[in-house]
MARBA-3410 file (N, C-alpha, C, O; in Angstrom, 1 decimal):
253
175.1,108.9,85.1,174.0,109.8,84.9,172.7,109.2,84.5,171.7,109.5,85.1 ~ 172.8,108.2,83.6,171.6,107.5,83.2,171.0,106.7,84.4,169.8,106.6,84.5 ~ 171.9,106.2,85.3,171.4,105.4,86.4,170.6,106.4,87.3,169.6,106.0,87.9 ~ 171.1,107.6,87.5,170.4,108.5,88.4,169.0,108.9,87.8,168.0,109.0,88.5 ~ 169.0,109.1,86.5,167.7,109.5,85.8,166.7,108.3,85.9,165.5,108.5,86.2
167.2,107.1,85.7,166.4,105.9,85.8,165.9,105.7,87.2,164.7,105.3,87.4 ~ 166.7,106.0,88.2,166.3,105.9,89.6,165.2,106.9,90.0,164.3,106.6,90.7 ~ 165.4,108.1,89.4,164.4,109.2,89.7,163.1,108.8,89.1,162.0,109.0,89.7 ~ 163.1,108.3,87.9,161.8,108.0,87.2,161.1,106.8,87.8,159.9,106.8,88.0 ~ 161.9,105.8,88.1,161.3,104.5,88.6,161.1,104.4,90.1,160.2,103.6,90.5
161.8,105.1,90.9,161.7,105.0,92.3,161.1,106.2,93.0,160.1,106.2,93.6 ~ 161.8,107.3,92.8,161.4,108.5,93.6,160.1,109.1,93.1,159.2,109.3,93.9 ~ 159.9,109.2,91.8,158.7,109.7,91.2,157.5,108.8,91.5,156.4,109.2,91.8 ~ 157.8,107.5,91.3,156.7,106.5,91.5,156.2,106.5,93.0,155.0,106.5,93.3 ~ 157.2,106.6,93.9,156.9,106.6,95.3,156.1,107.9,95.7,155.1,107.8,96.5
156.5,109.0,95.1,155.8,110.3,95.4,154.4,110.2,94.9,153.5,110.7,95.6 ~ 154.2,109.7,93.7,152.9,109.6,93.1,152.0,108.7,93.9,150.8,108.9,94.1 ~ 152.6,107.6,94.4,151.8,106.7,95.2,151.3,107.3,96.5,150.2,107.1,96.9 ~ 152.2,108.1,97.1,151.8,108.8,98.3,150.8,109.9,98.0,149.9,110.1,98.8 ~ 150.9,110.6,96.9,149.9,111.6,96.5,148.6,111.0,96.3,147.5,111.5,96.7
148.5,109.8,95.6,147.2,109.2,95.3,146.6,108.7,96.6,145.4,108.7,96.8 ~ 147.4,108.3,97.6,146.9,107.8,98.9,146.3,109.0,99.7,145.2,108.8,100.3 ~ 146.9,110.2,99.6,146.3,111.3,100.3,145.3,112.1,99.5,144.6,113.0,100.1 ~ 145.1,111.8,98.3,144.2,112.6,97.4,142.8,112.6,97.9,142.2,113.7,97.9 ~ 142.2,111.5,98.3,140.8,111.6,98.9,140.7,112.5,100.1,139.7,113.2,100.3
141.7,112.4,101.0,141.7,113.2,102.2,141.8,114.7,101.8,141.0,115.6,102.3 ~ 142.7,115.0,100.9,142.9,116.4,100.5,141.6,117.0,99.8,141.2,118.1,100.1 ~ 141.0,116.2,98.9,139.8,116.6,98.3,138.6,116.8,99.2,137.9,117.7,99.1 ~ 138.5,115.9,100.2,137.5,116.0,101.3,137.7,117.3,102.0,136.7,118.0,102.3 ~ 138.9,117.6,102.4,139.2,118.9,103.2,138.9,120.1,102.3,138.3,121.1,102.8
139.2,120.1,101.0,138.9,121.2,100.1,137.4,121.4,100.0,136.9,122.5,99.9 ~ 136.7,120.3,99.8,135.2,120.4,99.7,134.6,121.0,100.9,133.7,121.8,100.9 ~ 135.0,120.5,102.1,134.5,121.0,103.4,134.8,122.5,103.5,134.0,123.2,104.0 ~ 136.1,122.8,103.2,136.4,124.2,103.3,135.6,125.1,102.4,135.2,126.2,102.7 ~ 135.4,124.6,101.1,134.6,125.4,100.2,133.2,125.5,100.7,132.5,126.6,100.5
132.6,124.5,101.3,131.2,124.5,101.8,131.2,125.5,103.0,130.2,126.3,103.1 ~ 132.2,125.6,103.9,132.2,126.5,105.0,132.3,127.9,104.5,131.6,128.8,104.9 ~ 133.2,128.1,103.5,133.3,129.5,102.9,132.0,129.9,102.2,131.6,131.1,102.3 ~ 131.3,129.0,101.6,130.0,129.3,101.0,129.0,129.7,102.0,128.3,130.7,101.8 ~ 128.9,129.0,103.1,128.0,129.4,104.2,128.4,130.7,104.8,127.5,131.5,105.2
129.7,130.9,105.0,130.1,132.2,105.6,129.8,133.4,104.7,129.4,134.4,105.2 ~ 129.9,133.1,103.4,129.6,134.2,102.4,128.1,134.5,102.4,127.7,135.6,102.1 ~ 127.3,133.5,102.6,125.8,133.7,102.6,125.2,134.0,103.9,124.2,134.8,103.9 ~ 125.7,133.5,105.0,125.1,133.7,106.3,126.0,134.5,107.3,125.5,134.8,108.4 ~ 127.2,134.7,107.0,128.2,135.4,107.9,127.8,136.8,108.2,126.9,137.4,107.5
128.5,137.4,109.2,128.2,138.8,109.5,128.5,139.7,108.4,129.5,139.5,107.6 ~ 127.7,140.7,108.2,127.9,141.6,107.0,127.0,141.3,105.8,126.8,142.1,105.0 ~ 126.4,140.0,105.8,125.5,139.7,104.7,124.1,139.9,105.1,123.8,140.3,106.3 ~ 123.2,139.8,104.2,121.7,140.1,104.5,121.2,139.1,105.6,120.6,139.6,106.5 ~ 121.4,137.8,105.3,120.9,136.8,106.3,121.7,136.9,107.6,121.1,136.7,108.7
123.0,137.2,107.5,123.8,137.4,108.7,123.3,138.5,109.6,123.2,138.4,110.8 ~ 123.0,139.7,108.9,122.5,140.8,109.7,121.1,140.5,110.3,120.8,141.0,111.3 ~ 120.4,139.7,109.5,119.0,139.4,110.0,119.1,138.5,111.3,118.4,138.7,112.3 ~ 120.1,137.5,111.3,120.3,136.7,112.5,120.8,137.5,113.6,120.4,137.3,114.8 ~ 121.7,138.5,113.3,122.3,139.3,114.4,121.2,140.2,115.0,121.2,140.4,116.2
120.3,140.7,114.1,119.2,141.5,114.7,118.3,140.7,115.6,117.8,141.2,116.6 ~ 118.0,139.4,115.2,117.2,138.6,116.1,117.9,138.4,117.5,117.2,138.4,118.5 ~ 119.2,138.2,117.5,119.9,138.0,118.8,120.0,139.3,119.5,120.0,139.3,120.8 ~ 120.1,140.5,118.8,120.2,141.8,119.5,119.0,142.1,120.2,119.0,142.8,121.2 ~ 117.8,141.7,119.7,116.6,142.0,120.4,116.5,141.4,121.8,115.7,141.8,122.6
117.3,140.3,122.0,117.3,139.7,123.3,118.4,140.1,124.1,118.3,140.4,125.3 ~ 119.6,140.3,123.6,120.8,140.6,124.4,121.1,142.1,124.4,121.7,142.6,125.4 ~ 120.6,142.9,123.5,120.8,144.3,123.4,122.0,144.6,122.6,122.7,143.7,122.0 ~ 122.4,145.9,122.5,123.5,146.3,121.6,124.8,146.0,122.3,124.9,145.9,123.5 ~ 125.9,145.9,121.5,127.2,145.7,122.0,127.7,144.3,122.0,128.8,144.0,122.5
126.8,143.3,121.6,127.2,141.9,121.6,126.9,141.3,120.2,126.2,140.4,120.1 ~ 127.6,141.9,119.2,127.3,141.5,117.8,127.6,140.0,117.6,126.7,139.3,117.0 ~ 128.8,139.6,118.0,129.1,138.2,117.7,128.2,137.2,118.4,127.7,136.2,117.9 ~ 128.0,137.5,119.7,127.1,136.6,120.5,125.7,136.7,120.0,124.9,135.7,120.0 ~ 125.3,137.9,119.6,123.9,138.0,119.0,123.7,137.2,117.7,122.7,136.7,117.5
124.8,137.2,116.9,124.7,136.4,115.7,124.5,134.9,116.0,123.7,134.3,115.4 ~ 125.3,134.4,116.9,125.2,132.9,117.2,123.8,132.7,117.9,123.2,131.6,117.7 ~ 123.3,133.6,118.7,122.0,133.4,119.3,120.9,133.4,118.3,120.0,132.6,118.3 ~ 121.0,134.4,117.3,120.1,134.4,116.2,120.1,133.1,115.4,119.1,132.6,115.0 ~ 121.3,132.6,115.1,121.5,131.3,114.4,120.8,130.2,115.2,120.2,129.3,114.6
121.0,130.2,116.5,120.4,129.1,117.3,118.9,129.2,117.3,118.2,128.2,117.2 ~ 118.3,130.4,117.3,116.9,130.6,117.3,116.4,130.1,115.9,115.3,129.5,115.8 ~ 117.1,130.4,114.8,116.7,130.0,113.5,116.7,128.5,113.4,115.8,127.9,112.8 ~ 117.7,127.8,114.0,117.8,126.3,113.9,116.7,125.7,114.7,116.1,124.7,114.2 ~ 116.3,126.3,115.8,115.2,125.7,116.6,113.9,125.9,115.9,113.0,125.1,115.9
113.8,127.1,115.2,112.5,127.3,114.4,112.4,126.4,113.2,111.3,125.9,113.0 ~ 113.5,126.1,112.6,113.5,125.1,111.5,113.1,123.7,112.0,112.4,123.0,111.3 ~ 113.6,123.4,113.2,113.3,122.1,113.8,111.8,122.0,114.1,111.2,120.9,113.8 ~ 111.2,123.0,114.6,109.7,123.0,114.8,109.0,123.0,113.5,107.9,122.3,113.4 ~ 109.5,123.6,112.4,108.9,123.5,111.1,109.0,122.0,110.6,108.0,121.5,110.0
110.1,121.3,111.0,110.2,119.9,110.6,109.1,119.1,111.3,108.6,118.1,110.7 ~ 108.8,119.4,112.5,107.7,118.7,113.2,106.4,118.9,112.5,105.6,118.0,112.4 ~ 106.2,120.1,112.1,104.9,120.4,111.3,104.9,119.7,110.0,103.9,119.1,109.6 ~ 106.1,119.6,109.3,106.2,119.0,108.0,105.9,117.5,108.1,105.5,116.9,107.1 ~ 106.2,116.9,109.3,105.9,115.5,109.4,104.5,115.2,109.9,104.2,114.0,110.2
103.7,116.2,110.1,102.4,116.0,110.6,101.4,116.2,109.4,101.8,116.4,108.3 ~ 100.1,116.1,109.7,99.1,116.3,108.7,98.9,117.7,108.2,98.2,118.0,107.2 ~ 99.5,118.7,109.0,99.4,120.1,108.6,100.3,120.5,107.5,100.4,121.7,107.2 ~ 101.1,119.6,107.0,102.1,120.0,106.0,101.5,120.5,104.7,101.9,121.6,104.2 ~ 100.5,119.9,104.2,99.9,120.3,103.0,99.2,121.6,103.1,99.3,122.5,102.2
98.5,121.9,104.2,97.8,123.2,104.4,98.9,124.3,104.5,98.6,125.4,104.1 ~ 100.0,124.0,105.2,101.1,125.0,105.3,101.7,125.3,104.0,102.0,126.4,103.6 ~ 101.9,124.2,103.1,102.5,124.4,101.8,101.5,125.3,101.0,102.0,126.1,100.2 ~ 100.2,125.0,101.0,99.3,125.8,100.3,99.3,127.2,100.7,99.2,128.1,99.9 ~ 99.4,127.5,102.0,99.4,128.9,102.5,100.7,129.6,102.0,100.6,130.8,101.6
101.8,128.9,102.0,103.1,129.6,101.5,103.0,129.8,100.0,103.4,130.8,99.5 ~ 102.4,128.8,99.3,102.3,129.0,97.8,101.4,130.2,97.5,101.7,130.9,96.6 ~ 100.3,130.4,98.3,99.4,131.5,98.0,100.1,132.8,98.2,99.8,133.8,97.4 ~ 101.0,132.9,99.2,101.6,134.1,99.4,102.6,134.5,98.3,102.6,135.6,97.8 ~ 103.5,133.5,98.0,104.6,133.8,97.0,104.1,133.8,95.6,104.7,134.5,94.7
103.0,133.1,95.2,102.5,133.1,93.9,101.8,134.4,93.5,101.5,134.6,92.3 ~ 101.5,135.2,94.5,100.8,136.5,94.2,101.8,137.6,94.0,101.4,138.7,93.5 ~ 103.1,137.4,94.2,104.1,138.4,94.0,104.6,138.3,92.5,105.0,137.3,92.1 ~ 104.5,139.4,91.8,104.7,139.4,90.3,106.1,138.8,89.9,106.1,138.0,89.0 ~ 107.1,139.3,90.6,108.5,138.8,90.1,108.9,137.6,90.9,109.6,136.7,90.3
108.6,137.5,92.2,109.0,136.4,93.0,108.4,135.1,92.5,109.1,134.1,92.6 ~ 107.2,135.1,92.0,106.5,133.9,91.6,107.2,133.2,90.5,107.2,132.0,90.4 ~ 107.9,134.0,89.6,108.6,133.3,88.4,109.8,132.5,88.9,110.2,131.6,88.2 ~ 110.3,132.9,90.1,111.4,132.1,90.6,110.9,131.0,91.6,111.4,129.9,91.6 ~ 109.9,131.4,92.4,109.4,130.4,93.4,108.7,129.2,92.8,108.9,128.1,93.3
107.9,129.4,91.8,107.2,128.2,91.2,108.1,127.1,90.7,107.9,126.0,91.2 ~ 109.1,127.4,89.9,110.0,126.2,89.4,110.8,125.7,90.6,111.1,124.5,90.6 ~ 111.3,126.6,91.5,112.1,126.1,92.6,111.4,125.2,93.5,111.8,124.1,93.9 ~ 110.1,125.6,93.9,109.3,124.8,94.8,109.0,123.5,94.1,108.9,122.4,94.8 ~ 108.7,123.5,92.8,108.4,122.2,92.1,109.6,121.3,92.1,109.4,120.1,92.3
110.8,121.8,91.8,111.9,120.9,91.8,112.2,120.3,93.2,112.6,119.2,93.3 ~ 112.1,121.2,94.2,112.4,120.7,95.6,111.4,119.6,96.0,111.8,118.6,96.5 ~ 110.1,119.8,95.7,109.2,118.8,96.1,109.3,117.6,95.2,109.0,116.4,95.6 ~ 109.7,117.8,94.0,110.0,116.6,93.1,111.0,115.7,93.6,111.0,114.5,93.5 ~ 112.1,116.3,94.2,113.2,115.5,94.7,113.0,115.0,96.1,113.7,114.0,96.5
112.1,115.6,96.9,112.0,115.3,98.3,110.8,114.6,98.7,110.8,113.8,99.7 ~ 109.7,114.8,98.1,108.4,114.2,98.4,108.3,112.9,97.9,108.2,112.7,96.7 ~ 108.3,111.8,98.7,108.2,110.5,98.3,106.8,109.9,98.2,106.6,108.8,97.6 ~ 105.9,110.6,98.8,104.5,110.0,98.8,103.6,110.7,97.8,102.8,110.0,97.1 ~ 103.6,112.0,97.7,102.7,112.7,96.8,103.4,113.6,95.9,102.8,114.4,95.2
104.7,113.4,95.7,105.5,114.2,94.8,105.3,113.8,93.4,104.5,112.8,93.1 ~ 105.9,114.5,92.4,105.6,114.2,91.0,106.2,112.9,90.6,105.8,112.3,89.6 ~ 107.2,112.3,91.3,107.8,111.1,91.0,106.8,109.9,91.3,107.0,108.8,90.8 ~ 105.8,110.2,92.2,104.9,109.1,92.6,104.1,108.5,91.4,103.8,107.4,91.3 ~ 103.9,109.4,90.4,103.1,108.9,89.2,104.0,108.3,88.1,103.5,107.8,87.1
105.3,108.3,88.4,106.3,107.7,87.4,106.6,106.3,87.7,106.4,105.8,88.9 ~ 107.0,105.6,86.8,107.4,104.2,86.9,108.7,103.9,86.1,108.9,104.6,85.1 ~ 109.5,102.9,86.6,110.7,102.6,85.9,110.5,101.8,84.7,109.7,100.8,84.7 ~ 111.1,102.1,83.6,111.0,101.4,82.3,112.4,101.2,81.7,113.3,101.9,82.1 ~ 112.5,100.3,80.8,113.7,100.2,80.0,113.3,100.5,78.5,112.4,100.0,78.0
114.1,101.4,78.0,113.9,101.8,76.6,115.0,101.3,75.7,116.2,101.4,76.0 ~ 114.6,100.7,74.6,115.5,100.1,73.6,115.7,101.1,72.5,114.7,101.5,71.8 ~ 116.9,101.6,72.3,117.3,102.5,71.2,118.2,101.8,70.2,119.2,101.2,70.6 ~ 117.8,101.8,69.0,118.7,101.2,67.9,118.1,99.9,67.4,118.2,99.6,66.2 ~ 117.5,99.1,68.3,116.8,97.8,67.8,117.9,96.8,67.5,119.0,97.1,67.3
117.4,95.5,67.5,118.3,94.4,67.2,119.3,94.1,68.3,119.2,94.6,69.4 ~ 120.3,93.2,68.0,121.2,92.9,69.0,122.2,94.0,69.4,122.8,94.0,70.4 ~ 122.3,95.0,68.4,123.2,96.1,68.7,122.5,97.3,69.3,123.1,98.4,69.4 ~ 121.3,97.1,69.7,120.6,98.2,70.4,121.1,98.5,71.8,121.8,97.6,72.4 ~ 120.7,99.6,72.3,121.1,100.0,73.6,119.9,100.2,74.5,118.9,100.8,74.1
119.9,99.6,75.7,118.8,99.7,76.7,119.2,100.7,77.7,120.3,100.7,78.3 ~ 118.2,101.6,78.0,118.4,102.7,78.9,117.3,102.6,80.0,116.2,102.6,79.6 ~ 117.7,102.6,81.2,116.8,102.6,82.3,116.3,104.1,82.5,117.1,105.0,82.7 ~ 115.0,104.3,82.5,114.4,105.6,82.5,113.1,105.6,83.3,112.8,104.6,83.9 ~ 112.4,106.7,83.2,111.2,106.9,84.0,110.0,107.2,83.0,110.2,108.0,82.1
108.9,106.5,83.1,107.8,106.7,82.4,107.1,108.0,83.0,106.5,107.9,84.1 ~ 107.1,109.1,82.3,106.6,110.4,82.9,105.1,110.3,83.2,104.7,110.8,84.3 ~ 104.3,109.7,82.4,102.9,109.5,82.7,102.4,108.3,81.9,103.1,107.7,81.1 ~ 101.1,108.0,82.1,100.5,106.8,81.4,99.9,107.2,80.1,99.3,106.3,79.5 ~ 99.9,108.4,79.7,99.3,108.8,78.5,100.1,108.3,77.2,101.3,108.2,77.3
99.3,108.1,76.2,99.9,107.8,74.9,99.8,108.9,73.9,98.7,109.4,73.7 ~ 100.9,109.4,73.3,100.9,110.5,72.4,101.1,109.9,71.0,101.7,108.8,70.8 ~ 100.7,110.6,70.0,100.7,110.2,68.6,101.5,111.2,67.8,101.2,112.4,67.7 ~ 102.6,110.7,67.1,103.3,111.5,66.1,103.3,110.8,64.8,103.8,109.7,64.7 ~ 102.6,111.4,63.8,102.5,110.7,62.5,101.7,109.4,62.7,102.0,108.4,62.0
100.7,109.4,63.5,99.8,108.3,63.8,100.5,107.1,64.4,100.0,106.0,64.4 ~ 101.7,107.3,64.9,102.5,106.3,65.6,102.4,106.5,67.1,102.7,107.7,67.6 ~ 102.0,105.5,67.9,101.9,105.7,69.4,103.3,105.9,70.0,104.3,105.2,69.7 ~ 103.4,106.9,70.9,104.6,107.2,71.6,104.4,107.4,73.1,103.3,107.7,73.5 ~ 105.4,107.1,73.9,105.3,107.3,75.3,106.3,108.4,75.7,107.4,108.4,75.2
105.9,109.2,76.7,106.8,110.3,77.1,107.7,109.7,78.2,107.2,109.3,79.3 ~ 109.0,109.7,78.0,110.0,109.1,78.8,110.9,110.2,79.3,111.4,111.0,78.6 ~ 111.2,110.1,80.6,112.2,111.0,81.2,113.5,110.3,81.3,113.6,109.2,82.0 ~ 114.6,110.7,80.7,115.9,110.1,80.7,116.8,110.8,81.7,117.2,111.9,81.5 ~ 117.0,110.2,82.9,117.9,110.8,83.9,119.4,110.8,83.4,119.7,110.0,82.5
120.2,111.6,84.0,121.6,111.6,83.7,122.4,111.4,85.0,121.9,111.7,86.1 ~ 123.6,110.9,84.9,124.4,110.7,86.1,125.5,111.7,86.1,126.0,112.1,85.1 ~ 125.9,112.2,87.3,125.4,111.8,88.6,124.2,112.6,89.2,123.8,112.3,90.3 ~ 123.7,113.5,88.4,122.5,114.3,88.8,121.3,113.9,88.0,121.2,114.5,86.9 ~ 120.4,113.1,88.5,119.3,112.6,87.6,118.4,113.7,87.2,117.6,113.6,86.2
118.3,114.8,88.0,117.4,115.9,87.7,117.7,116.7,86.5,116.9,117.4,86.0 ~ 118.9,116.5,85.9,119.3,117.3,84.7,119.1,116.5,83.5,119.8,116.7,82.5 ~ 118.2,115.6,83.4,117.9,114.8,82.3,117.0,115.5,81.3,116.9,116.7,81.3 ~ 116.4,114.7,80.4,115.5,115.3,79.4,114.3,114.4,79.1,114.3,113.2,79.4 ~ 113.3,115.0,78.4,112.1,114.3,78.0,112.2,113.9,76.5,112.5,114.7,75.7
111.9,112.7,76.2,111.8,112.2,74.9,110.5,111.4,74.6,110.0,110.8,75.6 ~ 110.1,111.4,73.4,108.9,110.6,73.0,109.4,109.3,72.3,110.0,109.4,71.2 ~ 109.2,108.2,72.9,109.8,106.9,72.5,108.6,106.0,71.9,107.5,106.0,72.5 ~ 108.9,105.3,70.8,107.8,104.4,70.3,107.4,103.4,71.4,108.2,103.0,72.2 ~ 106.1,103.2,71.4,105.5,102.4,72.5,106.1,101.0,72.6,106.2,100.5,73.7
106.4,100.4,71.4,106.9,99.0,71.5,108.4,99.0,72.0,108.9,97.9,72.2 ~ 109.0,100.1,72.1,110.4,100.1,72.6,110.5,100.3,74.1,111.6,100.4,74.7 ~ 109.3,100.5,74.8,109.3,100.7,76.2,108.9,99.4,76.9,107.8,98.9,76.7 ~ 109.7,99.0,77.8,109.4,97.7,78.6,109.4,98.1,80.1,110.3,98.6,80.6 ~ 108.2,97.9,80.7,108.1,98.2,82.2,109.1,97.3,83.0,109.3,96.1,82.7
109.6,97.9,84.1,110.5,97.2,85.0,109.8,97.4,86.4,110.3,98.2,87.2 ~ 108.8,96.7,86.7,108.0,97.0,88.0,108.8,96.5,89.2,108.5,97.0,90.3 ~ 109.8,95.7,89.0,110.6,95.2,90.2,111.5,96.3,90.7,112.0,96.2,91.9 ~ 111.8,97.4,89.9,112.7,98.4,90.3,111.9,99.7,90.7,111.1,100.2,89.9 ~ 112.2,100.2,91.9,111.5,101.3,92.4,112.2,102.6,91.8,113.4,102.6,91.4
111.5,103.7,91.9,112.0,105.0,91.4,113.2,105.4,92.2,114.2,105.9,91.7 ~ 113.1,105.3,93.6,114.2,105.6,94.4,115.5,104.8,94.1,116.6,105.3,94.2 ~ 115.3,103.5,93.8,116.4,102.7,93.5,117.1,103.1,92.2,118.3,103.1,92.1 ~ 116.3,103.5,91.2,116.8,103.9,90.0,117.6,105.2,90.2,118.7,105.3,89.6 ~ 117.1,106.2,90.9,117.8,107.4,91.2,119.1,107.1,92.0,120.1,107.8,91.7
119.1,106.1,92.8,120.3,105.8,93.6,121.4,105.3,92.7,122.5,105.5,92.9 ~ 121.0,104.5,91.7,121.9,104.0,90.7,122.6,105.1,89.9,123.8,105.1,89.7 ~ 121.8,106.1,89.5,122.3,107.2,88.8,123.2,108.1,89.6,124.3,108.6,89.2 ~ 122.8,108.3,90.9,123.6,109.1,91.8,125.0,108.5,92.0,126.0,109.2,92.2 ~ 125.1,107.1,92.1,126.3,106.4,92.3,127.1,106.1,91.1,128.1,105.4,91.1
126.7,106.6,89.9,127.3,106.4,88.6,127.4,104.9,88.3,128.3,104.4,87.7 ~ 126.3,104.2,88.8,126.2,102.7,88.5,126.9,101.8,89.5,126.8,100.6,89.4 ~ 127.6,102.4,90.5,128.3,101.6,91.5,127.3,100.7,92.3,127.7,99.6,92.7 ~ 126.1,101.2,92.5,125.1,100.5,93.3,124.2,99.6,92.5,123.3,99.0,93.0 ~ 124.5,99.5,91.2,123.6,98.7,90.3,123.6,97.2,90.7,122.5,96.6,90.7
124.8,96.6,91.0,124.7,95.1,91.4,123.8,94.8,92.6,123.3,93.8,92.6 ~ 123.7,95.8,93.5,122.9,95.5,94.7,121.5,96.0,94.6,120.7,95.7,95.4 ~ 121.2,96.8,93.5,119.9,97.4,93.4,119.0,96.8,92.3,117.8,96.7,92.5 ~ 119.6,96.4,91.2,118.9,95.8,90.1,118.2,94.6,90.5,118.7,93.8,91.3 ~ 117.0,94.3,89.9,116.3,93.0,90.2,117.1,91.8,89.8,117.9,91.9,88.9
116.7,90.7,90.3,117.5,89.5,90.0,117.4,89.0,88.6,118.4,88.5,88.0 ~ 116.3,89.3,87.9,116.2,88.8,86.5,117.0,89.6,85.6,117.2,89.3,84.4 ~ 117.6,90.8,86.0,118.5,91.6,85.2,119.9,91.3,85.5,120.8,91.9,84.9 ~ 120.2,90.4,86.4,121.6,90.1,86.7,122.0,88.8,86.0,121.1,88.0,85.6 ~ 123.3,88.6,85.8,123.8,87.3,85.2,123.5,86.1,86.0,123.5,86.2,87.2
123.2,85.0,85.4,123.0,83.7,86.1,124.3,83.2,86.7,125.3,83.2,86.1 ~ 124.2,82.9,88.0,125.3,82.4,88.7,125.2,82.9,90.2,124.1,83.2,90.7 ~ 126.4,82.9,90.8,126.4,83.3,92.2,126.2,84.8,92.3,126.5,85.6,91.4 ~ 125.6,85.3,93.5,125.4,86.7,93.7,126.7,87.5,93.6,127.7,87.1,94.2 ~ 126.7,88.6,92.8,127.9,89.4,92.7,128.9,88.9,91.7,129.9,89.5,91.5
128.6,87.8,91.0,129.5,87.2,90.0,129.4,88.1,88.8,128.3,88.3,88.2 ~ 130.5,88.5,88.3,130.6,89.3,87.1,130.8,88.5,85.9,131.3,87.3,85.9 ~ 130.3,89.0,84.7,130.5,88.3,83.5,131.8,88.7,82.8,132.0,89.9,82.6 ~ 132.7,87.8,82.6,134.0,88.1,82.0,134.0,87.8,80.5,133.3,86.9,80.1 ~ 134.7,88.6,79.8,134.9,88.5,78.4,136.1,87.6,78.1,137.2,87.9,78.6
135.9,86.4,77.4,137.0,85.5,77.1,138.1,86.2,76.3,137.8,87.1,75.4 ~ 139.4,85.9,76.6,140.5,86.6,75.8,140.4,86.1,74.3,140.0,85.0,74.0 ~ 141.0,86.9,73.5,141.0,86.6,72.1,142.3,85.9,71.7,143.4,86.4,72.0 ~ 142.2,84.7,71.1,143.4,84.0,70.7,143.8,84.5,69.4,143.0,84.5,68.4 ~ 145.1,85.0,69.2,145.5,85.5,67.9,145.4,84.5,66.8,145.3,84.9,65.6
145.4,83.2,67.1,145.3,82.1,66.1,143.9,82.1,65.5,143.7,81.7,64.4 ~ 142.9,82.6,66.3,141.5,82.6,65.8,141.2,83.9,64.9,140.1,84.0,64.4 ~ 142.1,84.8,64.8,141.8,86.0,64.1,141.9,85.7,62.6,142.8,85.1,62.1 ~ 140.9,86.2,61.9,140.9,86.0,60.4,141.9,87.0,59.8,141.6,88.2,59.6 ~ 143.0,86.4,59.3,144.1,87.2,58.7,143.7,87.7,57.4,144.2,88.7,56.9
142.7,87.1,56.8,142.3,87.5,55.4,141.6,88.8,55.4,141.4,89.5,54.4 ~ 141.0,89.1,56.6,140.3,90.4,56.7,141.2,91.6,56.8,140.8,92.7,56.7 ~ 142.5,91.3,57.1,143.4,92.4,57.2,143.7,93.0,55.8,143.6,92.3,54.8 ~ 144.1,94.2,55.8,144.4,94.9,54.5,145.7,94.4,54.0,146.7,94.3,54.6 ~ 145.7,94.0,52.7,146.8,93.4,52.0,147.7,94.6,51.5,147.2,95.6,51.1
149.0,94.4,51.5,149.9,95.4,51.0,149.7,95.6,49.5,149.5,94.7,48.8 ~ 149.9,96.9,49.1,149.8,97.1,47.7,150.9,96.5,46.9,152.0,96.6,47.3 ~ 150.6,96.0,45.7,151.6,95.4,44.9,152.3,96.4,44.1,153.3,96.1,43.3
END
């Protein structure tokens, strides 16, 4: 009986778990895609507000009695319209179009309280030339001081210097991983802020998005260990003979 239990634990269970781990990325990918499709169906499918709007657009062309075909035709018209908007967004008319849309939605009493922060966040994340990130620069902040201090790669929110108790401070945005937009603002002493001009804002966000996996390929050379590219720094093993036994707690007499 013990042999069967040992065989089950060491062979059958281990083999099953190995197969499960092998298929886990595929299963998770399928679940995420299915969840995304269900979310789109719940937001744009027939019977929803946007779905009925797309169906109405197709019905104006095909007429009544072709609800399903009208829905797909309306969706096709919407996709083509978005593509033409993309052409405008890549031209010089983008700014004037954004200002026109902002003027319309910022005049609506309730809608503007939602539109203003949403539009700002979207442009903060997507506009690489004139967005709010363009005024930021990558810095390294030292928290704790000394050899035991912690260095955090962050963004200098602006070039202004603020004073708290007559001490100069810099406003720093601390991103978080894996979503850098959910970070926070802190006022850090000016002497603890070190500029990192070799690192671009996009590269820093890429590091946070990847949970640090892209750091070896993204960080500047002066921040990498000396040696061959990609060489990691290994911690030497501890020899038990080098351990100070006198530091251990002595048994009570």
